[in-house]
Gaussian input, Z-matrix of N, CA and C with variables (Angstrom, degrees):
# hf/3-21g

backbone

0 1
 N
 C     1     B1
 C     2     B2     1     A1
 N     3     B3     2     A2     1     D1
 C     4     B4     3     A3     2     D2
 C     5     B5     4     A4     3     D3
 N     6     B6     5     A5     4     D4
 C     7     B7     6     A6     5     D5
 C     8     B8     7     A7     6     D6
 N     9     B9     8     A8     7     D7
 C    10    B10     9     A9     8     D8
 C    11    B11    10    A10     9     D9
 N    12    B12    11    A11    10    D10
 C    13    B13    12    A12    11    D11
 C    14    B14    13    A13    12    D12
 N    15    B15    14    A14    13    D13
 C    16    B16    15    A15    14    D14
 C    17    B17    16    A16    15    D15
 N    18    B18    17    A17    16    D16
 C    19    B19    18    A18    17    D17
 C    20    B20    19    A19    18    D18
 N    21    B21    20    A20    19    D19
 C    22    B22    21    A21    20    D20
 C    23    B23    22    A22    21    D21
 N    24    B24    23    A23    22    D22
 C    25    B25    24    A24    23    D23
 C    26    B26    25    A25    24    D24
 N    27    B27    26    A26    25    D25
 C    28    B28    27    A27    26    D26
 C    29    B29    28    A28    27    D27
 N    30    B30    29    A29    28    D28
 C    31    B31    30    A30    29    D29
 C    32    B32    31    A31    30    D30
 N    33    B33    32    A32    31    D31
 C    34    B34    33    A33    32    D32
 C    35    B35    34    A34    33    D33
 N    36    B36    35    A35    34    D34
 C    37    B37    36    A36    35    D35
 C    38    B38    37    A37    36    D36
 N    39    B39    38    A38    37    D37
 C    40    B40    39    A39    38    D38
 C    41    B41    40    A40    39    D39
 N    42    B42    41    A41    40    D40
 C    43    B43    42    A42    41    D41
 C    44    B44    43    A43    42    D42
 N    45    B45    44    A44    43    D43
 C    46    B46    45    A45    44    D44
 C    47    B47    46    A46    45    D45
 N    48    B48    47    A47    46    D46
 C    49    B49    48    A48    47    D47
 C    50    B50    49    A49    48    D48
 N    51    B51    50    A50    49    D49
 C    52    B52    51    A51    50    D50
 C    53    B53    52    A52    51    D51
 N    54    B54    53    A53    52    D52
 C    55    B55    54    A54    53    D53
 C    56    B56    55    A55    54    D54
 N    57    B57    56    A56    55    D55
 C    58    B58    57    A57    56    D56
 C    59    B59    58    A58    57    D57
 N    60    B60    59    A59    58    D58
 C    61    B61    60    A60    59    D59
 C    62    B62    61    A61    60    D60
 N    63    B63    62    A62    61    D61
 C    64    B64    63    A63    62    D62
 C    65    B65    64    A64    63    D63
 N    66    B66    65    A65    64    D64
 C    67    B67    66    A66    65    D65
 C    68    B68    67    A67    66    D66
 N    69    B69    68    A68    67    D67
 C    70    B70    69    A69    68    D68
 C    71    B71    70    A70    69    D69
 N    72    B72    71    A71    70    D70
 C    73    B73    72    A72    71    D71
 C    74    B74    73    A73    72    D72
 N    75    B75    74    A74    73    D73
 C    76    B76    75    A75    74    D74
 C    77    B77    76    A76    75    D75
 N    78    B78    77    A77    76    D76
 C    79    B79    78    A78    77    D77
 C    80    B80    79    A79    78    D78
 N    81    B81    80    A80    79    D79
 C    82    B82    81    A81    80    D80
 C    83    B83    82    A82    81    D81
 N    84    B84    83    A83    82    D82
 C    85    B85    84    A84    83    D83
 C    86    B86    85    A85    84    D84
 N    87    B87    86    A86    85    D85
 C    88    B88    87    A87    86    D86
 C    89    B89    88    A88    87    D87
 N    90    B90    89    A89    88    D88
 C    91    B91    90    A90    89    D89
 C    92    B92    91    A91    90    D90
 N    93    B93    92    A92    91    D91
 C    94    B94    93    A93    92    D92
 C    95    B95    94    A94    93    D93
 N    96    B96    95    A95    94    D94
 C    97    B97    96    A96    95    D95
 C    98    B98    97    A97    96    D96
 N    99    B99    98    A98    97    D97
 C   100   B100    99    A99    98    D98
 C   101   B101   100   A100    99    D99
 N   102   B102   101   A101   100   D100
 C   103   B103   102   A102   101   D101
 C   104   B104   103   A103   102   D102
 N   105   B105   104   A104   103   D103
 C   106   B106   105   A105   104   D104
 C   107   B107   106   A106   105   D105
 N   108   B108   107   A107   106   D106
 C   109   B109   108   A108   107   D107
 C   110   B110   109   A109   108   D108
 N   111   B111   110   A110   109   D109
 C   112   B112   111   A111   110   D110
 C   113   B113   112   A112   111   D111
 N   114   B114   113   A113   112   D112
 C   115   B115   114   A114   113   D113
 C   116   B116   115   A115   114   D114
 N   117   B117   116   A116   115   D115
 C   118   B118   117   A117   116   D116
 C   119   B119   118   A118   117   D117
 N   120   B120   119   A119   118   D118
 C   121   B121   120   A120   119   D119
 C   122   B122   121   A121   120   D120
 N   123   B123   122   A122   121   D121
 C   124   B124   123   A123   122   D122
 C   125   B125   124   A124   123   D123
 N   126   B126   125   A125   124   D124
 C   127   B127   126   A126   125   D125
 C   128   B128   127   A127   126   D126
 N   129   B129   128   A128   127   D127
 C   130   B130   129   A129   128   D128
 C   131   B131   130   A130   129   D129
 N   132   B132   131   A131   130   D130
 C   133   B133   132   A132   131   D131
 C   134   B134   133   A133   132   D132
 N   135   B135   134   A134   133   D133
 C   136   B136   135   A135   134   D134
 C   137   B137   136   A136   135   D135
 N   138   B138   137   A137   136   D136
 C   139   B139   138   A138   137   D137
 C   140   B140   139   A139   138   D138
 N   141   B141   140   A140   139   D139
 C   142   B142   141   A141   140   D140
 C   143   B143   142   A142   141   D141
 N   144   B144   143   A143   142   D142
 C   145   B145   144   A144   143   D143
 C   146   B146   145   A145   144   D144
 N   147   B147   146   A146   145   D145
 C   148   B148   147   A147   146   D146
 C   149   B149   148   A148   147   D147
 N   150   B150   149   A149   148   D148
 C   151   B151   150   A150   149   D149
 C   152   B152   151   A151   150   D150
 N   153   B153   152   A152   151   D151
 C   154   B154   153   A153   152   D152
 C   155   B155   154   A154   153   D153
 N   156   B156   155   A155   154   D154
 C   157   B157   156   A156   155   D155
 C   158   B158   157   A157   156   D156
 N   159   B159   158   A158   157   D157
 C   160   B160   159   A159   158   D158
 C   161   B161   160   A160   159   D159
 N   162   B162   161   A161   160   D160
 C   163   B163   162   A162   161   D161
 C   164   B164   163   A163   162   D162
 N   165   B165   164   A164   163   D163
 C   166   B166   165   A165   164   D164
 C   167   B167   166   A166   165   D165
 N   168   B168   167   A167   166   D166
 C   169   B169   168   A168   167   D167
 C   170   B170   169   A169   168   D168
 N   171   B171   170   A170   169   D169
 C   172   B172   171   A171   170   D170
 C   173   B173   172   A172   171   D171
 N   174   B174   173   A173   172   D172
 C   175   B175   174   A174   173   D173
 C   176   B176   175   A175   174   D174
 N   177   B177   176   A176   175   D175
 C   178   B178   177   A177   176   D176
 C   179   B179   178   A178   177   D177
 N   180   B180   179   A179   178   D178
 C   181   B181   180   A180   179   D179
 C   182   B182   181   A181   180   D180
 N   183   B183   182   A182   181   D181
 C   184   B184   183   A183   182   D182
 C   185   B185   184   A184   183   D183
 N   186   B186   185   A185   184   D184
 C   187   B187   186   A186   185   D185
 C   188   B188   187   A187   186   D186
 N   189   B189   188   A188   187   D187
 C   190   B190   189   A189   188   D188
 C   191   B191   190   A190   189   D189
 N   192   B192   191   A191   190   D190
 C   193   B193   192   A192   191   D191
 C   194   B194   193   A193   192   D192
 N   195   B195   194   A194   193   D193
 C   196   B196   195   A195   194   D194
 C   197   B197   196   A196   195   D195
 N   198   B198   197   A197   196   D196
 C   199   B199   198   A198   197   D197
 C   200   B200   199   A199   198   D198
 N   201   B201   200   A200   199   D199
 C   202   B202   201   A201   200   D200
 C   203   B203   202   A202   201   D201
 N   204   B204   203   A203   202   D202
 C   205   B205   204   A204   203   D203
 C   206   B206   205   A205   204   D204
 N   207   B207   206   A206   205   D205
 C   208   B208   207   A207   206   D206
 C   209   B209   208   A208   207   D207
 N   210   B210   209   A209   208   D208
 C   211   B211   210   A210   209   D209
 C   212   B212   211   A211   210   D210
 N   213   B213   212   A212   211   D211
 C   214   B214   213   A213   212   D212
 C   215   B215   214   A214   213   D213
 N   216   B216   215   A215   214   D214
 C   217   B217   216   A216   215   D215
 C   218   B218   217   A217   216   D216
 N   219   B219   218   A218   217   D217
 C   220   B220   219   A219   218   D218
 C   221   B221   220   A220   219   D219
 N   222   B222   221   A221   220   D220
 C   223   B223   222   A222   221   D221
 C   224   B224   223   A223   222   D222
 N   225   B225   224   A224   223   D223
 C   226   B226   225   A225   224   D224
 C   227   B227   226   A226   225   D225
 N   228   B228   227   A227   226   D226
 C   229   B229   228   A228   227   D227
 C   230   B230   229   A229   228   D228
 N   231   B231   230   A230   229   D229
 C   232   B232   231   A231   230   D230
 C   233   B233   232   A232   231   D231
 N   234   B234   233   A233   232   D232
 C   235   B235   234   A234   233   D233
 C   236   B236   235   A235   234   D234
 N   237   B237   236   A236   235   D235
 C   238   B238   237   A237   236   D236
 C   239   B239   238   A238   237   D237
 N   240   B240   239   A239   238   D238
 C   241   B241   240   A240   239   D239
 C   242   B242   241   A241   240   D240
 N   243   B243   242   A242   241   D241
 C   244   B244   243   A243   242   D242
 C   245   B245   244   A244   243   D243
 N   246   B246   245   A245   244   D244
 C   247   B247   246   A246   245   D245
 C   248   B248   247   A247   246   D246
 N   249   B249   248   A248   247   D247
 C   250   B250   249   A249   248   D248
 C   251   B251   250   A250   249   D249
 N   252   B252   251   A251   250   D250
 C   253   B253   252   A252   251   D251
 C   254   B254   253   A253   252   D252
 N   255   B255   254   A254   253   D253
 C   256   B256   255   A255   254   D254
 C   257   B257   256   A256   255   D255
 N   258   B258   257   A257   256   D256
 C   259   B259   258   A258   257   D257
 C   260   B260   259   A259   258   D258
 N   261   B261   260   A260   259   D259
 C   262   B262   261   A261   260   D260
 C   263   B263   262   A262   261   D261
 N   264   B264   263   A263   262   D262
 C   265   B265   264   A264   263   D263
 C   266   B266   265   A265   264   D264
 N   267   B267   266   A266   265   D265
 C   268   B268   267   A267   266   D266
 C   269   B269   268   A268   267   D267
 N   270   B270   269   A269   268   D268
 C   271   B271   270   A270   269   D269
 C   272   B272   271   A271   270   D270
 N   273   B273   272   A272   271   D271
 C   274   B274   273   A273   272   D272
 C   275   B275   274   A274   273   D273
 N   276   B276   275   A275   274   D274
 C   277   B277   276   A276   275   D275
 C   278   B278   277   A277   276   D276
 N   279   B279   278   A278   277   D277
 C   280   B280   279   A279   278   D278
 C   281   B281   280   A280   279   D279
 N   282   B282   281   A281   280   D280
 C   283   B283   282   A282   281   D281
 C   284   B284   283   A283   282   D282
 N   285   B285   284   A284   283   D283
 C   286   B286   285   A285   284   D284
 C   287   B287   286   A286   285   D285
 N   288   B288   287   A287   286   D286
 C   289   B289   288   A288   287   D287
 C   290   B290   289   A289   288   D288
 N   291   B291   290   A290   289   D289
 C   292   B292   291   A291   290   D290
 C   293   B293   292   A292   291   D291
 N   294   B294   293   A293   292   D292
 C   295   B295   294   A294   293   D293
 C   296   B296   295   A295   294   D294
 N   297   B297   296   A296   295   D295
 C   298   B298   297   A297   296   D296
 C   299   B299   298   A298   297   D297
 N   300   B300   299   A299   298   D298
 C   301   B301   300   A300   299   D299
 C   302   B302   301   A301   300   D300
 N   303   B303   302   A302   301   D301
 C   304   B304   303   A303   302   D302
 C   305   B305   304   A304   303   D303
 N   306   B306   305   A305   304   D304
 C   307   B307   306   A306   305   D305
 C   308   B308   307   A307   306   D306
 N   309   B309   308   A308   307   D307
 C   310   B310   309   A309   308   D308
 C   311   B311   310   A310   309   D309
 N   312   B312   311   A311   310   D310
 C   313   B313   312   A312   311   D311
 C   314   B314   313   A313   312   D312
 N   315   B315   314   A314   313   D313
 C   316   B316   315   A315   314   D314
 C   317   B317   316   A316   315   D315
 N   318   B318   317   A317   316   D316
 C   319   B319   318   A318   317   D317
 C   320   B320   319   A319   318   D318
 N   321   B321   320   A320   319   D319
 C   322   B322   321   A321   320   D320
 C   323   B323   322   A322   321   D321
 N   324   B324   323   A323   322   D322
 C   325   B325   324   A324   323   D323
 C   326   B326   325   A325   324   D324
 N   327   B327   326   A326   325   D325
 C   328   B328   327   A327   326   D326
 C   329   B329   328   A328   327   D327
 N   330   B330   329   A329   328   D328
 C   331   B331   330   A330   329   D329
 C   332   B332   331   A331   330   D330
 N   333   B333   332   A332   331   D331
 C   334   B334   333   A333   332   D332
 C   335   B335   334   A334   333   D333
 N   336   B336   335   A335   334   D334
 C   337   B337   336   A336   335   D335
 C   338   B338   337   A337   336   D336

   B1=1.4733
   B2=1.5270
   B3=1.2746
   B4=1.5390
   B5=1.5156
   B6=1.2095
   B7=1.4707
   B8=1.5057
   B9=1.4105
   B10=1.5142
   B11=1.5462
   B12=1.2968
   B13=1.5344
   B14=1.4767
   B15=1.3235
   B16=1.4553
   B17=1.5492
   B18=1.3463
   B19=1.3442
   B20=1.5613
   B21=1.2225
   B22=1.4476
   B23=1.5140
   B24=1.2951
   B25=1.4385
   B26=1.4664
   B27=1.2533
   B28=1.5767
   B29=1.5623
   B30=1.3623
   B31=1.4742
   B32=1.5164
   B33=1.3148
   B34=1.5089
   B35=1.6245
   B36=1.3132
   B37=1.4729
   B38=1.5846
   B39=1.3596
   B40=1.4769
   B41=1.5024
   B42=1.2842
   B43=1.4855
   B44=1.6049
   B45=1.2613
   B46=1.5351
   B47=1.4280
   B48=1.3509
   B49=1.5001
   B50=1.5245
   B51=1.3553
   B52=1.5728
   B53=1.5320
   B54=1.2607
   B55=1.4972
   B56=1.4749
   B57=1.3382
   B58=1.4123
   B59=1.4815
   B60=1.3238
   B61=1.3834
   B62=1.5378
   B63=1.2776
   B64=1.4682
   B65=1.4855
   B66=1.3324
   B67=1.5673
   B68=1.4980
   B69=1.2337
   B70=1.4642
   B71=1.4686
   B72=1.3306
   B73=1.5017
   B74=1.5491
   B75=1.3185
   B76=1.4977
   B77=1.4613
   B78=1.3686
   B79=1.5008
   B80=1.4376
   B81=1.3739
   B82=1.5106
   B83=1.5100
   B84=1.3071
   B85=1.4000
   B86=1.5912
   B87=1.3305
   B88=1.5392
   B89=1.5332
   B90=1.3441
   B91=1.4752
   B92=1.6059
   B93=1.4081
   B94=1.4608
   B95=1.4434
   B96=1.3244
   B97=1.4369
   B98=1.5670
   B99=1.2994
   B100=1.4199
   B101=1.4769
   B102=1.3986
   B103=1.3442
   B104=1.5581
   B105=1.3003
   B106=1.4292
   B107=1.4417
   B108=1.3223
   B109=1.4561
   B110=1.5212
   B111=1.3249
   B112=1.4532
   B113=1.5374
   B114=1.3579
   B115=1.4285
   B116=1.5199
   B117=1.2561
   B118=1.4436
   B119=1.5981
   B120=1.3429
   B121=1.5523
   B122=1.4603
   B123=1.3858
   B124=1.4847
   B125=1.5065
   B126=1.3022
   B127=1.5346
   B128=1.5271
   B129=1.3302
   B130=1.5136
   B131=1.5591
   B132=1.2994
   B133=1.4436
   B134=1.4999
   B135=1.3133
   B136=1.4542
   B137=1.5551
   B138=1.3162
   B139=1.4370
   B140=1.6005
   B141=1.1393
   B142=1.4768
   B143=1.4659
   B144=1.3280
   B145=1.4387
   B146=1.4954
   B147=1.3070
   B148=1.4208
   B149=1.6026
   B150=1.2784
   B151=1.3957
   B152=1.5124
   B153=1.4142
   B154=1.4826
   B155=1.5590
   B156=1.3748
   B157=1.4499
   B158=1.4788
   B159=1.2574
   B160=1.4994
   B161=1.4867
   B162=1.3420
   B163=1.4827
   B164=1.5491
   B165=1.3432
   B166=1.3280
   B167=1.6072
   B168=1.3215
   B169=1.4435
   B170=1.5479
   B171=1.3461
   B172=1.4878
   B173=1.4827
   B174=1.2912
   B175=1.5249
   B176=1.5443
   B177=1.3567
   B178=1.5142
   B179=1.5270
   B180=1.2302
   B181=1.5261
   B182=1.4844
   B183=1.3626
   B184=1.4158
   B185=1.5097
   B186=1.3596
   B187=1.4875
   B188=1.5412
   B189=1.2694
   B190=1.4226
   B191=1.5806
   B192=1.3160
   B193=1.4016
   B194=1.5124
   B195=1.3846
   B196=1.4278
   B197=1.5333
   B198=1.2950
   B199=1.4450
   B200=1.5433
   B201=1.3093
   B202=1.4858
   B203=1.5247
   B204=1.3025
   B205=1.4796
   B206=1.5440
   B207=1.3521
   B208=1.4808
   B209=1.6471
   B210=1.3119
   B211=1.4016
   B212=1.4911
   B213=1.2442
   B214=1.5233
   B215=1.5492
   B216=1.2976
   B217=1.4347
   B218=1.5477
   B219=1.3311
   B220=1.5171
   B221=1.5734
   B222=1.2603
   B223=1.4542
   B224=1.5279
   B225=1.3371
   B226=1.5341
   B227=1.4898
   B228=1.3262
   B229=1.4852
   B230=1.5423
   B231=1.2967
   B232=1.5155
   B233=1.5139
   B234=1.2706
   B235=1.4582
   B236=1.4582
   B237=1.3538
   B238=1.4365
   B239=1.4910
   B240=1.3467
   B241=1.5160
   B242=1.5467
   B243=1.3870
   B244=1.4352
   B245=1.5547
   B246=1.2550
   B247=1.5047
   B248=1.4573
   B249=1.3223
   B250=1.5642
   B251=1.4074
   B252=1.4006
   B253=1.4392
   B254=1.4975
   B255=1.3989
   B256=1.4275
   B257=1.5626
   B258=1.2986
   B259=1.4406
   B260=1.5367
   B261=1.2338
   B262=1.5149
   B263=1.5583
   B264=1.2939
   B265=1.4766
   B266=1.5585
   B267=1.3409
   B268=1.3891
   B269=1.5154
   B270=1.3748
   B271=1.4643
   B272=1.5359
   B273=1.2689
   B274=1.4947
   B275=1.5068
   B276=1.3393
   B277=1.4407
   B278=1.4562
   B279=1.4407
   B280=1.3682
   B281=1.6388
   B282=1.3596
   B283=1.4322
   B284=1.5434
   B285=1.3515
   B286=1.5659
   B287=1.5683
   B288=1.3516
   B289=1.4439
   B290=1.6008
   B291=1.3295
   B292=1.5732
   B293=1.5788
   B294=1.2640
   B295=1.4813
   B296=1.4814
   B297=1.2806
   B298=1.4359
   B299=1.5180
   B300=1.3359
   B301=1.4890
   B302=1.6472
   B303=1.3247
   B304=1.4421
   B305=1.6242
   B306=1.2560
   B307=1.5084
   B308=1.5936
   B309=1.4135
   B310=1.4191
   B311=1.4794
   B312=1.3878
   B313=1.4504
   B314=1.4414
   B315=1.3714
   B316=1.4134
   B317=1.5333
   B318=1.2788
   B319=1.4316
   B320=1.4752
   B321=1.3516
   B322=1.5045
   B323=1.4606
   B324=1.3873
   B325=1.4682
   B326=1.4943
   B327=1.3737
   B328=1.4417
   B329=1.4790
   B330=1.4120
   B331=1.4465
   B332=1.6017
   B333=1.3143
   B334=1.4592
   B335=1.4551
   B336=1.3267
   B337=1.3740
   B338=1.4933
   A1=109.04
   A2=113.32
   A3=116.66
   A4=110.67
   A5=113.82
   A6=123.12
   A7=114.16
   A8=111.42
   A9=114.49
   A10=113.36
   A11=114.98
   A12=113.19
   A13=112.13
   A14=120.74
   A15=123.10
   A16=105.41
   A17=118.62
   A18=122.57
   A19=114.71
   A20=114.35
   A21=123.81
   A22=119.09
   A23=119.34
   A24=123.42
   A25=116.81
   A26=117.67
   A27=121.96
   A28=108.08
   A29=109.83
   A30=115.27
   A31=103.63
   A32=114.44
   A33=121.65
   A34=107.53
   A35=113.91
   A36=115.41
   A37=109.41
   A38=119.51
   A39=118.78
   A40=110.85
   A41=117.15
   A42=118.61
   A43=109.19
   A44=113.41
   A45=114.62
   A46=112.86
   A47=117.92
   A48=118.11
   A49=109.94
   A50=116.54
   A51=117.98
   A52=108.75
   A53=123.52
   A54=119.94
   A55=110.18
   A56=123.41
   A57=126.54
   A58=114.31
   A59=118.70
   A60=122.41
   A61=116.37
   A62=118.39
   A63=121.66
   A64=109.25
   A65=116.57
   A66=121.00
   A67=107.09
   A68=118.54
   A69=124.51
   A70=111.32
   A71=119.82
   A72=119.57
   A73=108.46
   A74=118.20
   A75=117.03
   A76=111.13
   A77=117.07
   A78=121.71
   A79=111.19
   A80=113.73
   A81=120.44
   A82=107.05
   A83=116.67
   A84=122.45
   A85=107.02
   A86=111.53
   A87=116.46
   A88=105.04
   A89=114.44
   A90=123.88
   A91=107.67
   A92=114.62
   A93=118.57
   A94=111.40
   A95=119.17
   A96=122.38
   A97=109.89
   A98=116.39
   A99=124.33
   A100=111.62
   A101=119.58
   A102=127.02
   A103=113.22
   A104=118.45
   A105=124.00
   A106=115.20
   A107=120.29
   A108=126.21
   A109=109.36
   A110=118.83
   A111=123.57
   A112=104.55
   A113=116.33
   A114=124.27
   A115=111.37
   A116=120.07
   A117=125.48
   A118=106.62
   A119=112.76
   A120=115.57
   A121=115.24
   A122=118.36
   A123=119.94
   A124=113.50
   A125=115.84
   A126=119.36
   A127=114.93
   A128=117.29
   A129=118.15
   A130=106.55
   A131=116.28
   A132=124.27
   A133=111.22
   A134=119.78
   A135=122.96
   A136=112.28
   A137=117.17
   A138=123.71
   A139=110.69
   A140=118.22
   A141=121.49
   A142=112.63
   A143=117.96
   A144=125.15
   A145=111.34
   A146=114.80
   A147=120.90
   A148=112.26
   A149=120.49
   A150=120.46
   A151=110.73
   A152=114.34
   A153=116.41
   A154=108.61
   A155=116.57
   A156=119.34
   A157=110.57
   A158=121.79
   A159=126.39
   A160=108.51
   A161=119.04
   A162=118.20
   A163=108.49
   A164=120.06
   A165=122.83
   A166=110.91
   A167=114.58
   A168=121.24
   A169=109.23
   A170=119.11
   A171=118.32
   A172=110.16
   A173=113.81
   A174=121.50
   A175=103.95
   A176=111.23
   A177=118.94
   A178=106.16
   A179=116.50
   A180=122.64
   A181=115.28
   A182=117.00
   A183=120.50
   A184=108.39
   A185=118.70
   A186=121.19
   A187=107.00
   A188=124.21
   A189=124.33
   A190=111.51
   A191=119.11
   A192=117.99
   A193=111.53
   A194=121.45
   A195=123.99
   A196=106.75
   A197=115.59
   A198=121.75
   A199=115.98
   A200=113.65
   A201=116.77
   A202=107.25
   A203=114.83
   A204=120.51
   A205=111.21
   A206=114.35
   A207=117.47
   A208=108.37
   A209=114.86
   A210=116.74
   A211=110.55
   A212=121.69
   A213=123.13
   A214=113.99
   A215=114.77
   A216=123.60
   A217=112.00
   A218=112.95
   A219=116.65
   A220=103.73
   A221=119.41
   A222=123.93
   A223=113.46
   A224=118.37
   A225=123.09
   A226=109.38
   A227=119.40
   A228=116.92
   A229=106.40
   A230=110.61
   A231=122.42
   A232=108.87
   A233=120.62
   A234=120.70
   A235=113.58
   A236=117.69
   A237=124.47
   A238=106.36
   A239=119.93
   A240=122.23
   A241=103.58
   A242=112.56
   A243=120.04
   A244=105.43
   A245=112.45
   A246=116.62
   A247=116.78
   A248=116.57
   A249=117.04
   A250=119.43
   A251=119.26
   A252=124.51
   A253=108.24
   A254=116.02
   A255=119.97
   A256=110.87
   A257=114.68
   A258=118.04
   A259=110.16
   A260=120.30
   A261=123.30
   A262=110.15
   A263=116.83
   A264=123.48
   A265=107.73
   A266=116.57
   A267=121.81
   A268=111.03
   A269=121.11
   A270=124.69
   A271=110.50
   A272=116.89
   A273=115.20
   A274=115.85
   A275=117.28
   A276=123.19
   A277=112.63
   A278=116.88
   A279=119.56
   A280=112.76
   A281=109.92
   A282=113.50
   A283=114.99
   A284=110.47
   A285=119.76
   A286=108.09
   A287=111.53
   A288=116.42
   A289=111.42
   A290=111.64
   A291=115.64
   A292=106.86
   A293=116.30
   A294=116.86
   A295=111.34
   A296=118.70
   A297=121.14
   A298=113.22
   A299=116.34
   A300=119.93
   A301=110.46
   A302=112.80
   A303=118.45
   A304=108.07
   A305=113.65
   A306=119.90
   A307=109.02
   A308=115.70
   A309=118.83
   A310=113.42
   A311=116.76
   A312=119.34
   A313=113.05
   A314=116.15
   A315=116.53
   A316=111.24
   A317=116.50
   A318=126.45
   A319=111.18
   A320=118.33
   A321=125.61
   A322=114.37
   A323=117.93
   A324=117.99
   A325=115.71
   A326=117.66
   A327=122.84
   A328=112.44
   A329=118.03
   A330=123.37
   A331=106.99
   A332=120.26
   A333=123.28
   A334=108.42
   A335=125.40
   A336=125.92
   A337=109.78
   D1=132.73
   D2=-178.41
   D3=-78.59
   D4=160.07
   D5=-178.03
   D6=-59.52
   D7=-42.01
   D8=-177.92
   D9=-67.13
   D10=-28.05
   D11=176.57
   D12=-72.04
   D13=-21.37
   D14=-179.90
   D15=-76.47
   D16=-37.37
   D17=-174.60
   D18=-75.63
   D19=-16.30
   D20=-176.75
   D21=89.16
   D22=175.26
   D23=179.71
   D24=-66.70
   D25=141.86
   D26=175.72
   D27=-91.54
   D28=114.51
   D29=170.55
   D30=-122.76
   D31=124.55
   D32=-175.72
   D33=-64.19
   D34=124.19
   D35=-174.09
   D36=-71.80
   D37=-22.29
   D38=175.96
   D39=-67.22
   D40=-36.24
   D41=-179.86
   D42=-70.43
   D43=-39.58
   D44=176.87
   D45=-66.77
   D46=-31.53
   D47=176.81
   D48=-72.52
   D49=-33.09
   D50=177.74
   D51=-67.04
   D52=-31.10
   D53=-174.52
   D54=-105.42
   D55=0.63
   D56=173.65
   D57=-56.47
   D58=119.38
   D59=174.72
   D60=74.21
   D61=9.61
   D62=-178.12
   D63=-109.18
   D64=161.06
   D65=174.20
   D66=-102.62
   D67=148.78
   D68=-179.54
   D69=-61.25
   D70=-31.81
   D71=-176.54
   D72=-77.98
   D73=-20.59
   D74=-177.28
   D75=-81.01
   D76=-39.09
   D77=-176.47
   D78=-83.39
   D79=150.62
   D80=175.42
   D81=-91.61
   D82=-144.34
   D83=-176.28
   D84=-79.32
   D85=130.05
   D86=179.59
   D87=-100.34
   D88=110.46
   D89=-177.66
   D90=-72.84
   D91=133.06
   D92=176.34
   D93=-143.38
   D94=147.32
   D95=172.32
   D96=-105.74
   D97=-1.97
   D98=-176.66
   D99=-83.43
   D100=84.54
   D101=178.27
   D102=-70.55
   D103=-28.07
   D104=-177.96
   D105=-81.85
   D106=-2.81
   D107=179.05
   D108=-64.16
   D109=130.31
   D110=176.75
   D111=-83.67
   D112=138.97
   D113=178.37
   D114=-75.99
   D115=120.18
   D116=-174.62
   D117=-104.58
   D118=161.00
   D119=178.78
   D120=-56.11
   D121=-26.98
   D122=-179.64
   D123=-69.23
   D124=-21.32
   D125=-179.72
   D126=-84.80
   D127=-5.59
   D128=-176.73
   D129=-61.98
   D130=134.23
   D131=173.30
   D132=98.18
   D133=-15.00
   D134=178.44
   D135=-85.86
   D136=154.57
   D137=176.27
   D138=-103.30
   D139=122.61
   D140=177.73
   D141=-111.15
   D142=136.86
   D143=166.95
   D144=-90.78
   D145=99.46
   D146=-175.86
   D147=-91.01
   D148=124.25
   D149=-172.70
   D150=-82.68
   D151=132.80
   D152=-172.18
   D153=-109.99
   D154=12.81
   D155=-178.63
   D156=107.04
   D157=-19.21
   D158=178.94
   D159=-130.35
   D160=-55.95
   D161=-175.75
   D162=-135.14
   D163=170.62
   D164=177.33
   D165=-94.22
   D166=121.26
   D167=-177.98
   D168=-93.83
   D169=126.42
   D170=-178.50
   D171=-73.68
   D172=137.35
   D173=-177.81
   D174=-134.57
   D175=116.60
   D176=178.80
   D177=-93.32
   D178=114.30
   D179=-179.55
   D180=-76.76
   D181=128.54
   D182=175.07
   D183=-126.25
   D184=-178.38
   D185=-168.57
   D186=-73.30
   D187=-23.95
   D188=179.06
   D189=-68.93
   D190=-17.23
   D191=-174.14
   D192=-99.93
   D193=7.26
   D194=179.39
   D195=-68.73
   D196=133.65
   D197=-178.15
   D198=95.70
   D199=-15.34
   D200=176.78
   D201=-90.49
   D202=175.59
   D203=176.86
   D204=-101.38
   D205=153.63
   D206=-174.89
   D207=-63.49
   D208=-37.92
   D209=-173.17
   D210=-65.05
   D211=-17.23
   D212=179.47
   D213=-67.36
   D214=-19.39
   D215=-174.52
   D216=-105.19
   D217=3.54
   D218=-176.07
   D219=-130.98
   D220=89.73
   D221=-177.06
   D222=-63.77
   D223=137.85
   D224=-173.51
   D225=-97.23
   D226=-14.59
   D227=-174.96
   D228=-125.67
   D229=141.85
   D230=-179.65
   D231=-94.83
   D232=127.89
   D233=173.45
   D234=-76.98
   D235=127.18
   D236=-179.25
   D237=-104.47
   D238=130.17
   D239=-177.98
   D240=-65.39
   D241=154.59
   D242=174.56
   D243=-106.59
   D244=155.55
   D245=173.30
   D246=128.79
   D247=-30.74
   D248=-176.60
   D249=61.96
   D250=-132.37
   D251=-171.43
   D252=-70.11
   D253=-40.35
   D254=-177.11
   D255=-60.79
   D256=-43.46
   D257=-177.29
   D258=-70.45
   D259=-33.35
   D260=176.18
   D261=-66.12
   D262=-40.11
   D263=177.79
   D264=-59.09
   D265=-52.85
   D266=-177.34
   D267=-58.67
   D268=-48.18
   D269=177.49
   D270=-61.55
   D271=-40.77
   D272=173.41
   D273=-59.35
   D274=-45.63
   D275=176.45
   D276=-57.75
   D277=-41.32
   D278=-179.23
   D279=-68.31
   D280=-35.70
   D281=178.20
   D282=-66.22
   D283=-40.07
   D284=174.03
   D285=-54.28
   D286=-48.90
   D287=-172.63
   D288=-63.96
   D289=-37.55
   D290=176.77
   D291=-65.13
   D292=-43.60
   D293=-179.23
   D294=-61.89
   D295=-45.52
   D296=179.33
   D297=-62.03
   D298=-42.13
   D299=-179.82
   D300=-65.83
   D301=-33.53
   D302=-179.02
   D303=-70.27
   D304=-42.06
   D305=-179.79
   D306=-65.64
   D307=-37.11
   D308=175.67
   D309=-66.69
   D310=-37.63
   D311=175.93
   D312=-62.19
   D313=-39.75
   D314=-177.08
   D315=-68.90
   D316=-35.12
   D317=-174.27
   D318=-71.76
   D319=-33.37
   D320=177.62
   D321=-55.39
   D322=-56.24
   D323=178.74
   D324=-58.80
   D325=-36.25
   D326=179.59
   D327=-65.90
   D328=-32.03
   D329=-176.37
   D330=-76.43
   D331=-29.46
   D332=-178.94
   D333=-69.78
   D334=-31.55
   D335=-174.45
   D336=-77.17

């Protein structure tokens, strides 16, 4: 057993103080920088603005999230597509093909009448 499990779960006391005695419908977004805070049952229904290092990402807490940490739902890295010019050309051809097929589908019912 690890030492942290003996000590118990970490729930930020400042967050608990902010939601204490309030209804989830009354409060807006609760901003927090505490990504390590474990989601407790009292937090269900509230919307937290979890900081990802640049901005606050809104996280709406539901029952399935209890026991997880707030930081799990606020990704810190942005995926950048690979491929450069070649990838852009392929995506453009694919988009043109979709537009052409949509126009053909619209023209087909008109031709039957």
